[in-house]
PADOGU-234253 format. One line per field, with one value per residue (C-alpha): x, y, z; residue in one letter. Coordinates in pm, whole numbers. Each point is the difference from the previous one (the first is absolute). Example, Ala and Ser with C-alpha at 12.3 -4.5 7.8 and 13.67 -1.06 7.14 Angstrom:
BEGIN
u	c(1230,137)
v	c(-450,344)
w	c(780,-66)
type	c(A,S)
//
This chain:
BEGIN
u	c(0,289,120,-347,-58,210,-201,198,325,-75,-68,332,175,-125,127,349,181,-154,28,354,127,-154,169,338,75,122,297,77,324,-22,-25,-27,-337,-224,-221,127,-97,-345,-54,4,-221,-289,-267,59,-366,-326,-352,-123,-36,266,319,316,144,329,319,19,-166,-295,204,338,192,-158,222,-32,-128,-309,-46,-312,-173,36,-62,-249,71,233,345,9,286,-96,8,342,144,-157,157,337,-52,-82,308,228,-136,-130,-340,-63,-326,-157,-331,-175,-336,-247,-285,-307,-37,-233,24,-282,156,135,360,216,304,244,255,273,249,300,162,324,-168,-337,-54,16,-239,-240,5,-80,-292,-137,0,-205,-244,-37,-88,-188,-317,-24,-25,-333,-142,211,-161,212,-70,156,253,26,177,308,193,15,-178,-263,-245,-150,-276,57,-275,131,-67,172,-153,-329,-1,-24,295,54,343,56,326,180,298,232,355,218,351,163,-238,-327,-250,-311,-231,-242,-292,-157,-338,-220,-205,-81,129,279,-86,151,23,226,220,20,95,280,124,20,209,221,49,114,249,175,283,-67,248,229,-86,344,-126,-5,325,175,-142,129,345,12,-92,269,252,-85,32,337,131,-113,177,319,-12,-50,283,245,-91,63,332,113,-118,126,292,141,-321,46,375,88,210,249,-126,210,130,-125,303,-228,157,330,75,241,-119,-208,142,-238,13,230,152,375,202)
v	c(0,236,-48,53,334,221,312,229,-160,65,364,17,-169,265,273,-133,163,346,3,-134,233,297,-112,5,-363,-104,237,-68,-179,-353,-47,-293,-176,51,-306,-167,300,5,-359,110,302,-192,-145,-356,-59,138,-128,-316,-292,125,-201,162,-139,-189,183,35,196,110,62,146,265,129,-69,-98,-346,119,355,-111,-51,375,128,-274,-66,-107,153,356,247,170,-334,-76,336,-30,-344,155,264,-271,-198,305,94,340,-129,-279,-189,-264,-186,-205,-173,-199,-233,-93,-353,-163,141,244,216,264,116,281,147,260,150,246,192,186,284,192,307,136,204,-312,-181,294,9,-369,5,323,-165,-289,226,216,-285,-256,209,50,-372,-177,-185,192,203,201,-1,190,-150,272,-220,-42,323,76,-321,-47,-289,-155,-253,-197,-214,-279,-367,-336,-274,191,28,357,107,310,142,246,181,246,191,212,127,51,135,-176,-298,-49,-267,-160,-203,-204,-206,-227,-145,-236,-101,360,-50,257,369,346,5,-308,167,316,-194,-188,316,172,-286,1,378,-30,-271,218,197,369,205,237,365,152,351,136,-182,151,342,-27,-112,284,251,-137,18,364,88,-176,163,343,-47,-105,307,227,-170,30,367,74,-186,216,321,-74,-241,76,-113,-347,-28,-225,196,-178,-20,94,-311,-54,-104,-141,-182,-39,373,171,15,300,248,151,370,76,-349,-4,-233)
w	c(0,61,-354,-151,170,-222,-81,230,-109,-368,81,185,-293,-242,234,57,-287,50,379,23,-271,180,321,-172,77,-344,28,367,99,131,376,236,8,303,-54,315,212,-161,112,363,-75,-156,226,117,101,-136,78,172,-239,-244,-48,-132,-323,30,-99,-376,-277,217,314,-82,-192,-320,-299,-364,87,188,-130,-191,336,52,-352,-88,-365,-274,-8,-133,-52,326,183,-144,106,342,39,-83,268,252,-101,29,341,-107,109,251,18,222,-14,268,-42,206,-100,198,131,-68,-352,-77,-270,241,19,139,-175,131,-239,93,-212,138,-194,30,143,103,-317,-217,232,-6,-381,-16,243,-148,-341,132,181,-308,-235,208,51,-378,-76,-68,298,255,277,248,371,289,241,267,256,-223,-71,-371,-100,-269,-31,-313,-53,-319,-152,-219,-68,-43,-213,8,380,137,215,208,78,283,-67,228,-141,213,16,304,-37,-293,16,-191,104,-144,224,-213,129,-259,87,-195,303,89,354,-27,24,-28,381,-13,-260,209,314,-178,-171,340,136,-307,15,362,-101,-259,167,49,-205,186,-55,-52,-74,359,82,-301,86,358,-113,-251,271,234,-284,-68,371,35,-318,119,335,-175,-226,302,189,-290,-46,370,-9,-290,165,351,-39,346,167,-144,79,293,252,233,355,305,172,350,206,264,293,-187,7,251,363,89,253,252,55,302,-2,31,-205)
type	c(M,I,G,S,S,I,S,V,R,R,I,R,G,S,L,L,L,V,V,L,T,A,A,G,L,F,S,A,P,S,V,A,S,G,A,N,S,L,S,S,V,L,L,S,H,T,L,P,G,F,I,V,S,P,P,G,A,R,N,G,P,I,N,Q,S,N,L,S,L,V,T,G,G,A,S,S,P,A,D,T,Q,F,A,Q,L,L,A,S,G,N,V,S,G,Y,I,R,S,W,V,H,L,P,V,N,G,D,A,I,V,V,E,A,F,Q,F,Q,D,Q,S,Q,A,A,S,F,V,N,G,E,N,G,S,L,P,Q,Q,P,G,V,S,P,W,A,V,P,S,V,P,G,A,A,G,Y,L,V,H,T,S,A,A,G,T,P,I,S,E,Y,V,V,V,F,G,K,G,N,T,D,V,Q,V,I,L,V,T,Q,S,G,D,L,T,A,A,D,A,T,A,L,A,S,Q,Q,W,A,S,V,P,T,P,T,N,W,T,P,I,I,A,L,L,S,F,I,G,V,V,V,L,S,L,L,I,I,L,V,A,R,M,R,R,Y,P,D,A,F,T,V,Q,P,M,A,R,D,V,G,P,W,G,P,P,M,T,L,Q,G,Q,Q,S)
//
C-alpha cells in the first residue's frame, strides 16, 4: 500500500528540478552526507497498531535505489540529478515507514531531507507548499500546533479503492520533513497527522540563532578596539606617564642601626 500511494510523490517529482535549481544545489560543492544523523531525528514509534518496516528501502537513507518511493514514478532527469545530489552529500535524505497490522490498507511514512543551509531548505519547502495546493484532489488544512507547517488532504485511489492521504510539510533549520498518513480504512485522520507532526517537529534539533551572538561579539570587538586606540593615543601624548620608574630600595632591617637622639656612641 505504501508503494501504491504515490500522488504526493509524483507532485514532488515534478518539482525537483525547479526547486533544487532555485536553491542553488546543483552548483554547490560536495559535503559529507547527514543521512546517519537523520536516522536518529526521525520518529521511532508512531501510532498503536503500526509496525515499523525493517531496515532497507522503506526504512533507511534515500538514494538512487529507493528514490522512486519519494518521487513516485519512472526515472526522470530531475530524479537523476537529485540522486546525484544525494550521492554527493549536498542533500541527505531518510525515509521511515510503518504498516498497520492486521493489514487494513493504512500506512505512515516520514521523509526528511537535510540541506547545507537554512536558505536551501526554505526554498525546497516553499516550492512544495507553493505547488501542492494547485494540484487536483488536494485540499489544504491548517496545522497551528506545528510552527511553519502546512497540511494537505490528498484524495487518490489504488486499484479502484479510494484512499486519503494526510500530509504535513514543515521545515526546521536546514531540515525539511513530510509526515504522510495513508488510509484506506478511513481510520486515520488529520488529527493523527497533526499529532505525529508535532512529535516529529520536536525531534528535529532547534537551529542555533547566531545573530545576537555575532552582534554581541561585534560590539565587544568595537569596544576593545576603541580602548586600544585611546590607550595608544595617550601613550604617544604622555610617554612619561607610561614609563616605569625605578623605586627606592627599602633597606629594611638590614640597614645601619638607628641612633636615638641624645644617645652617646
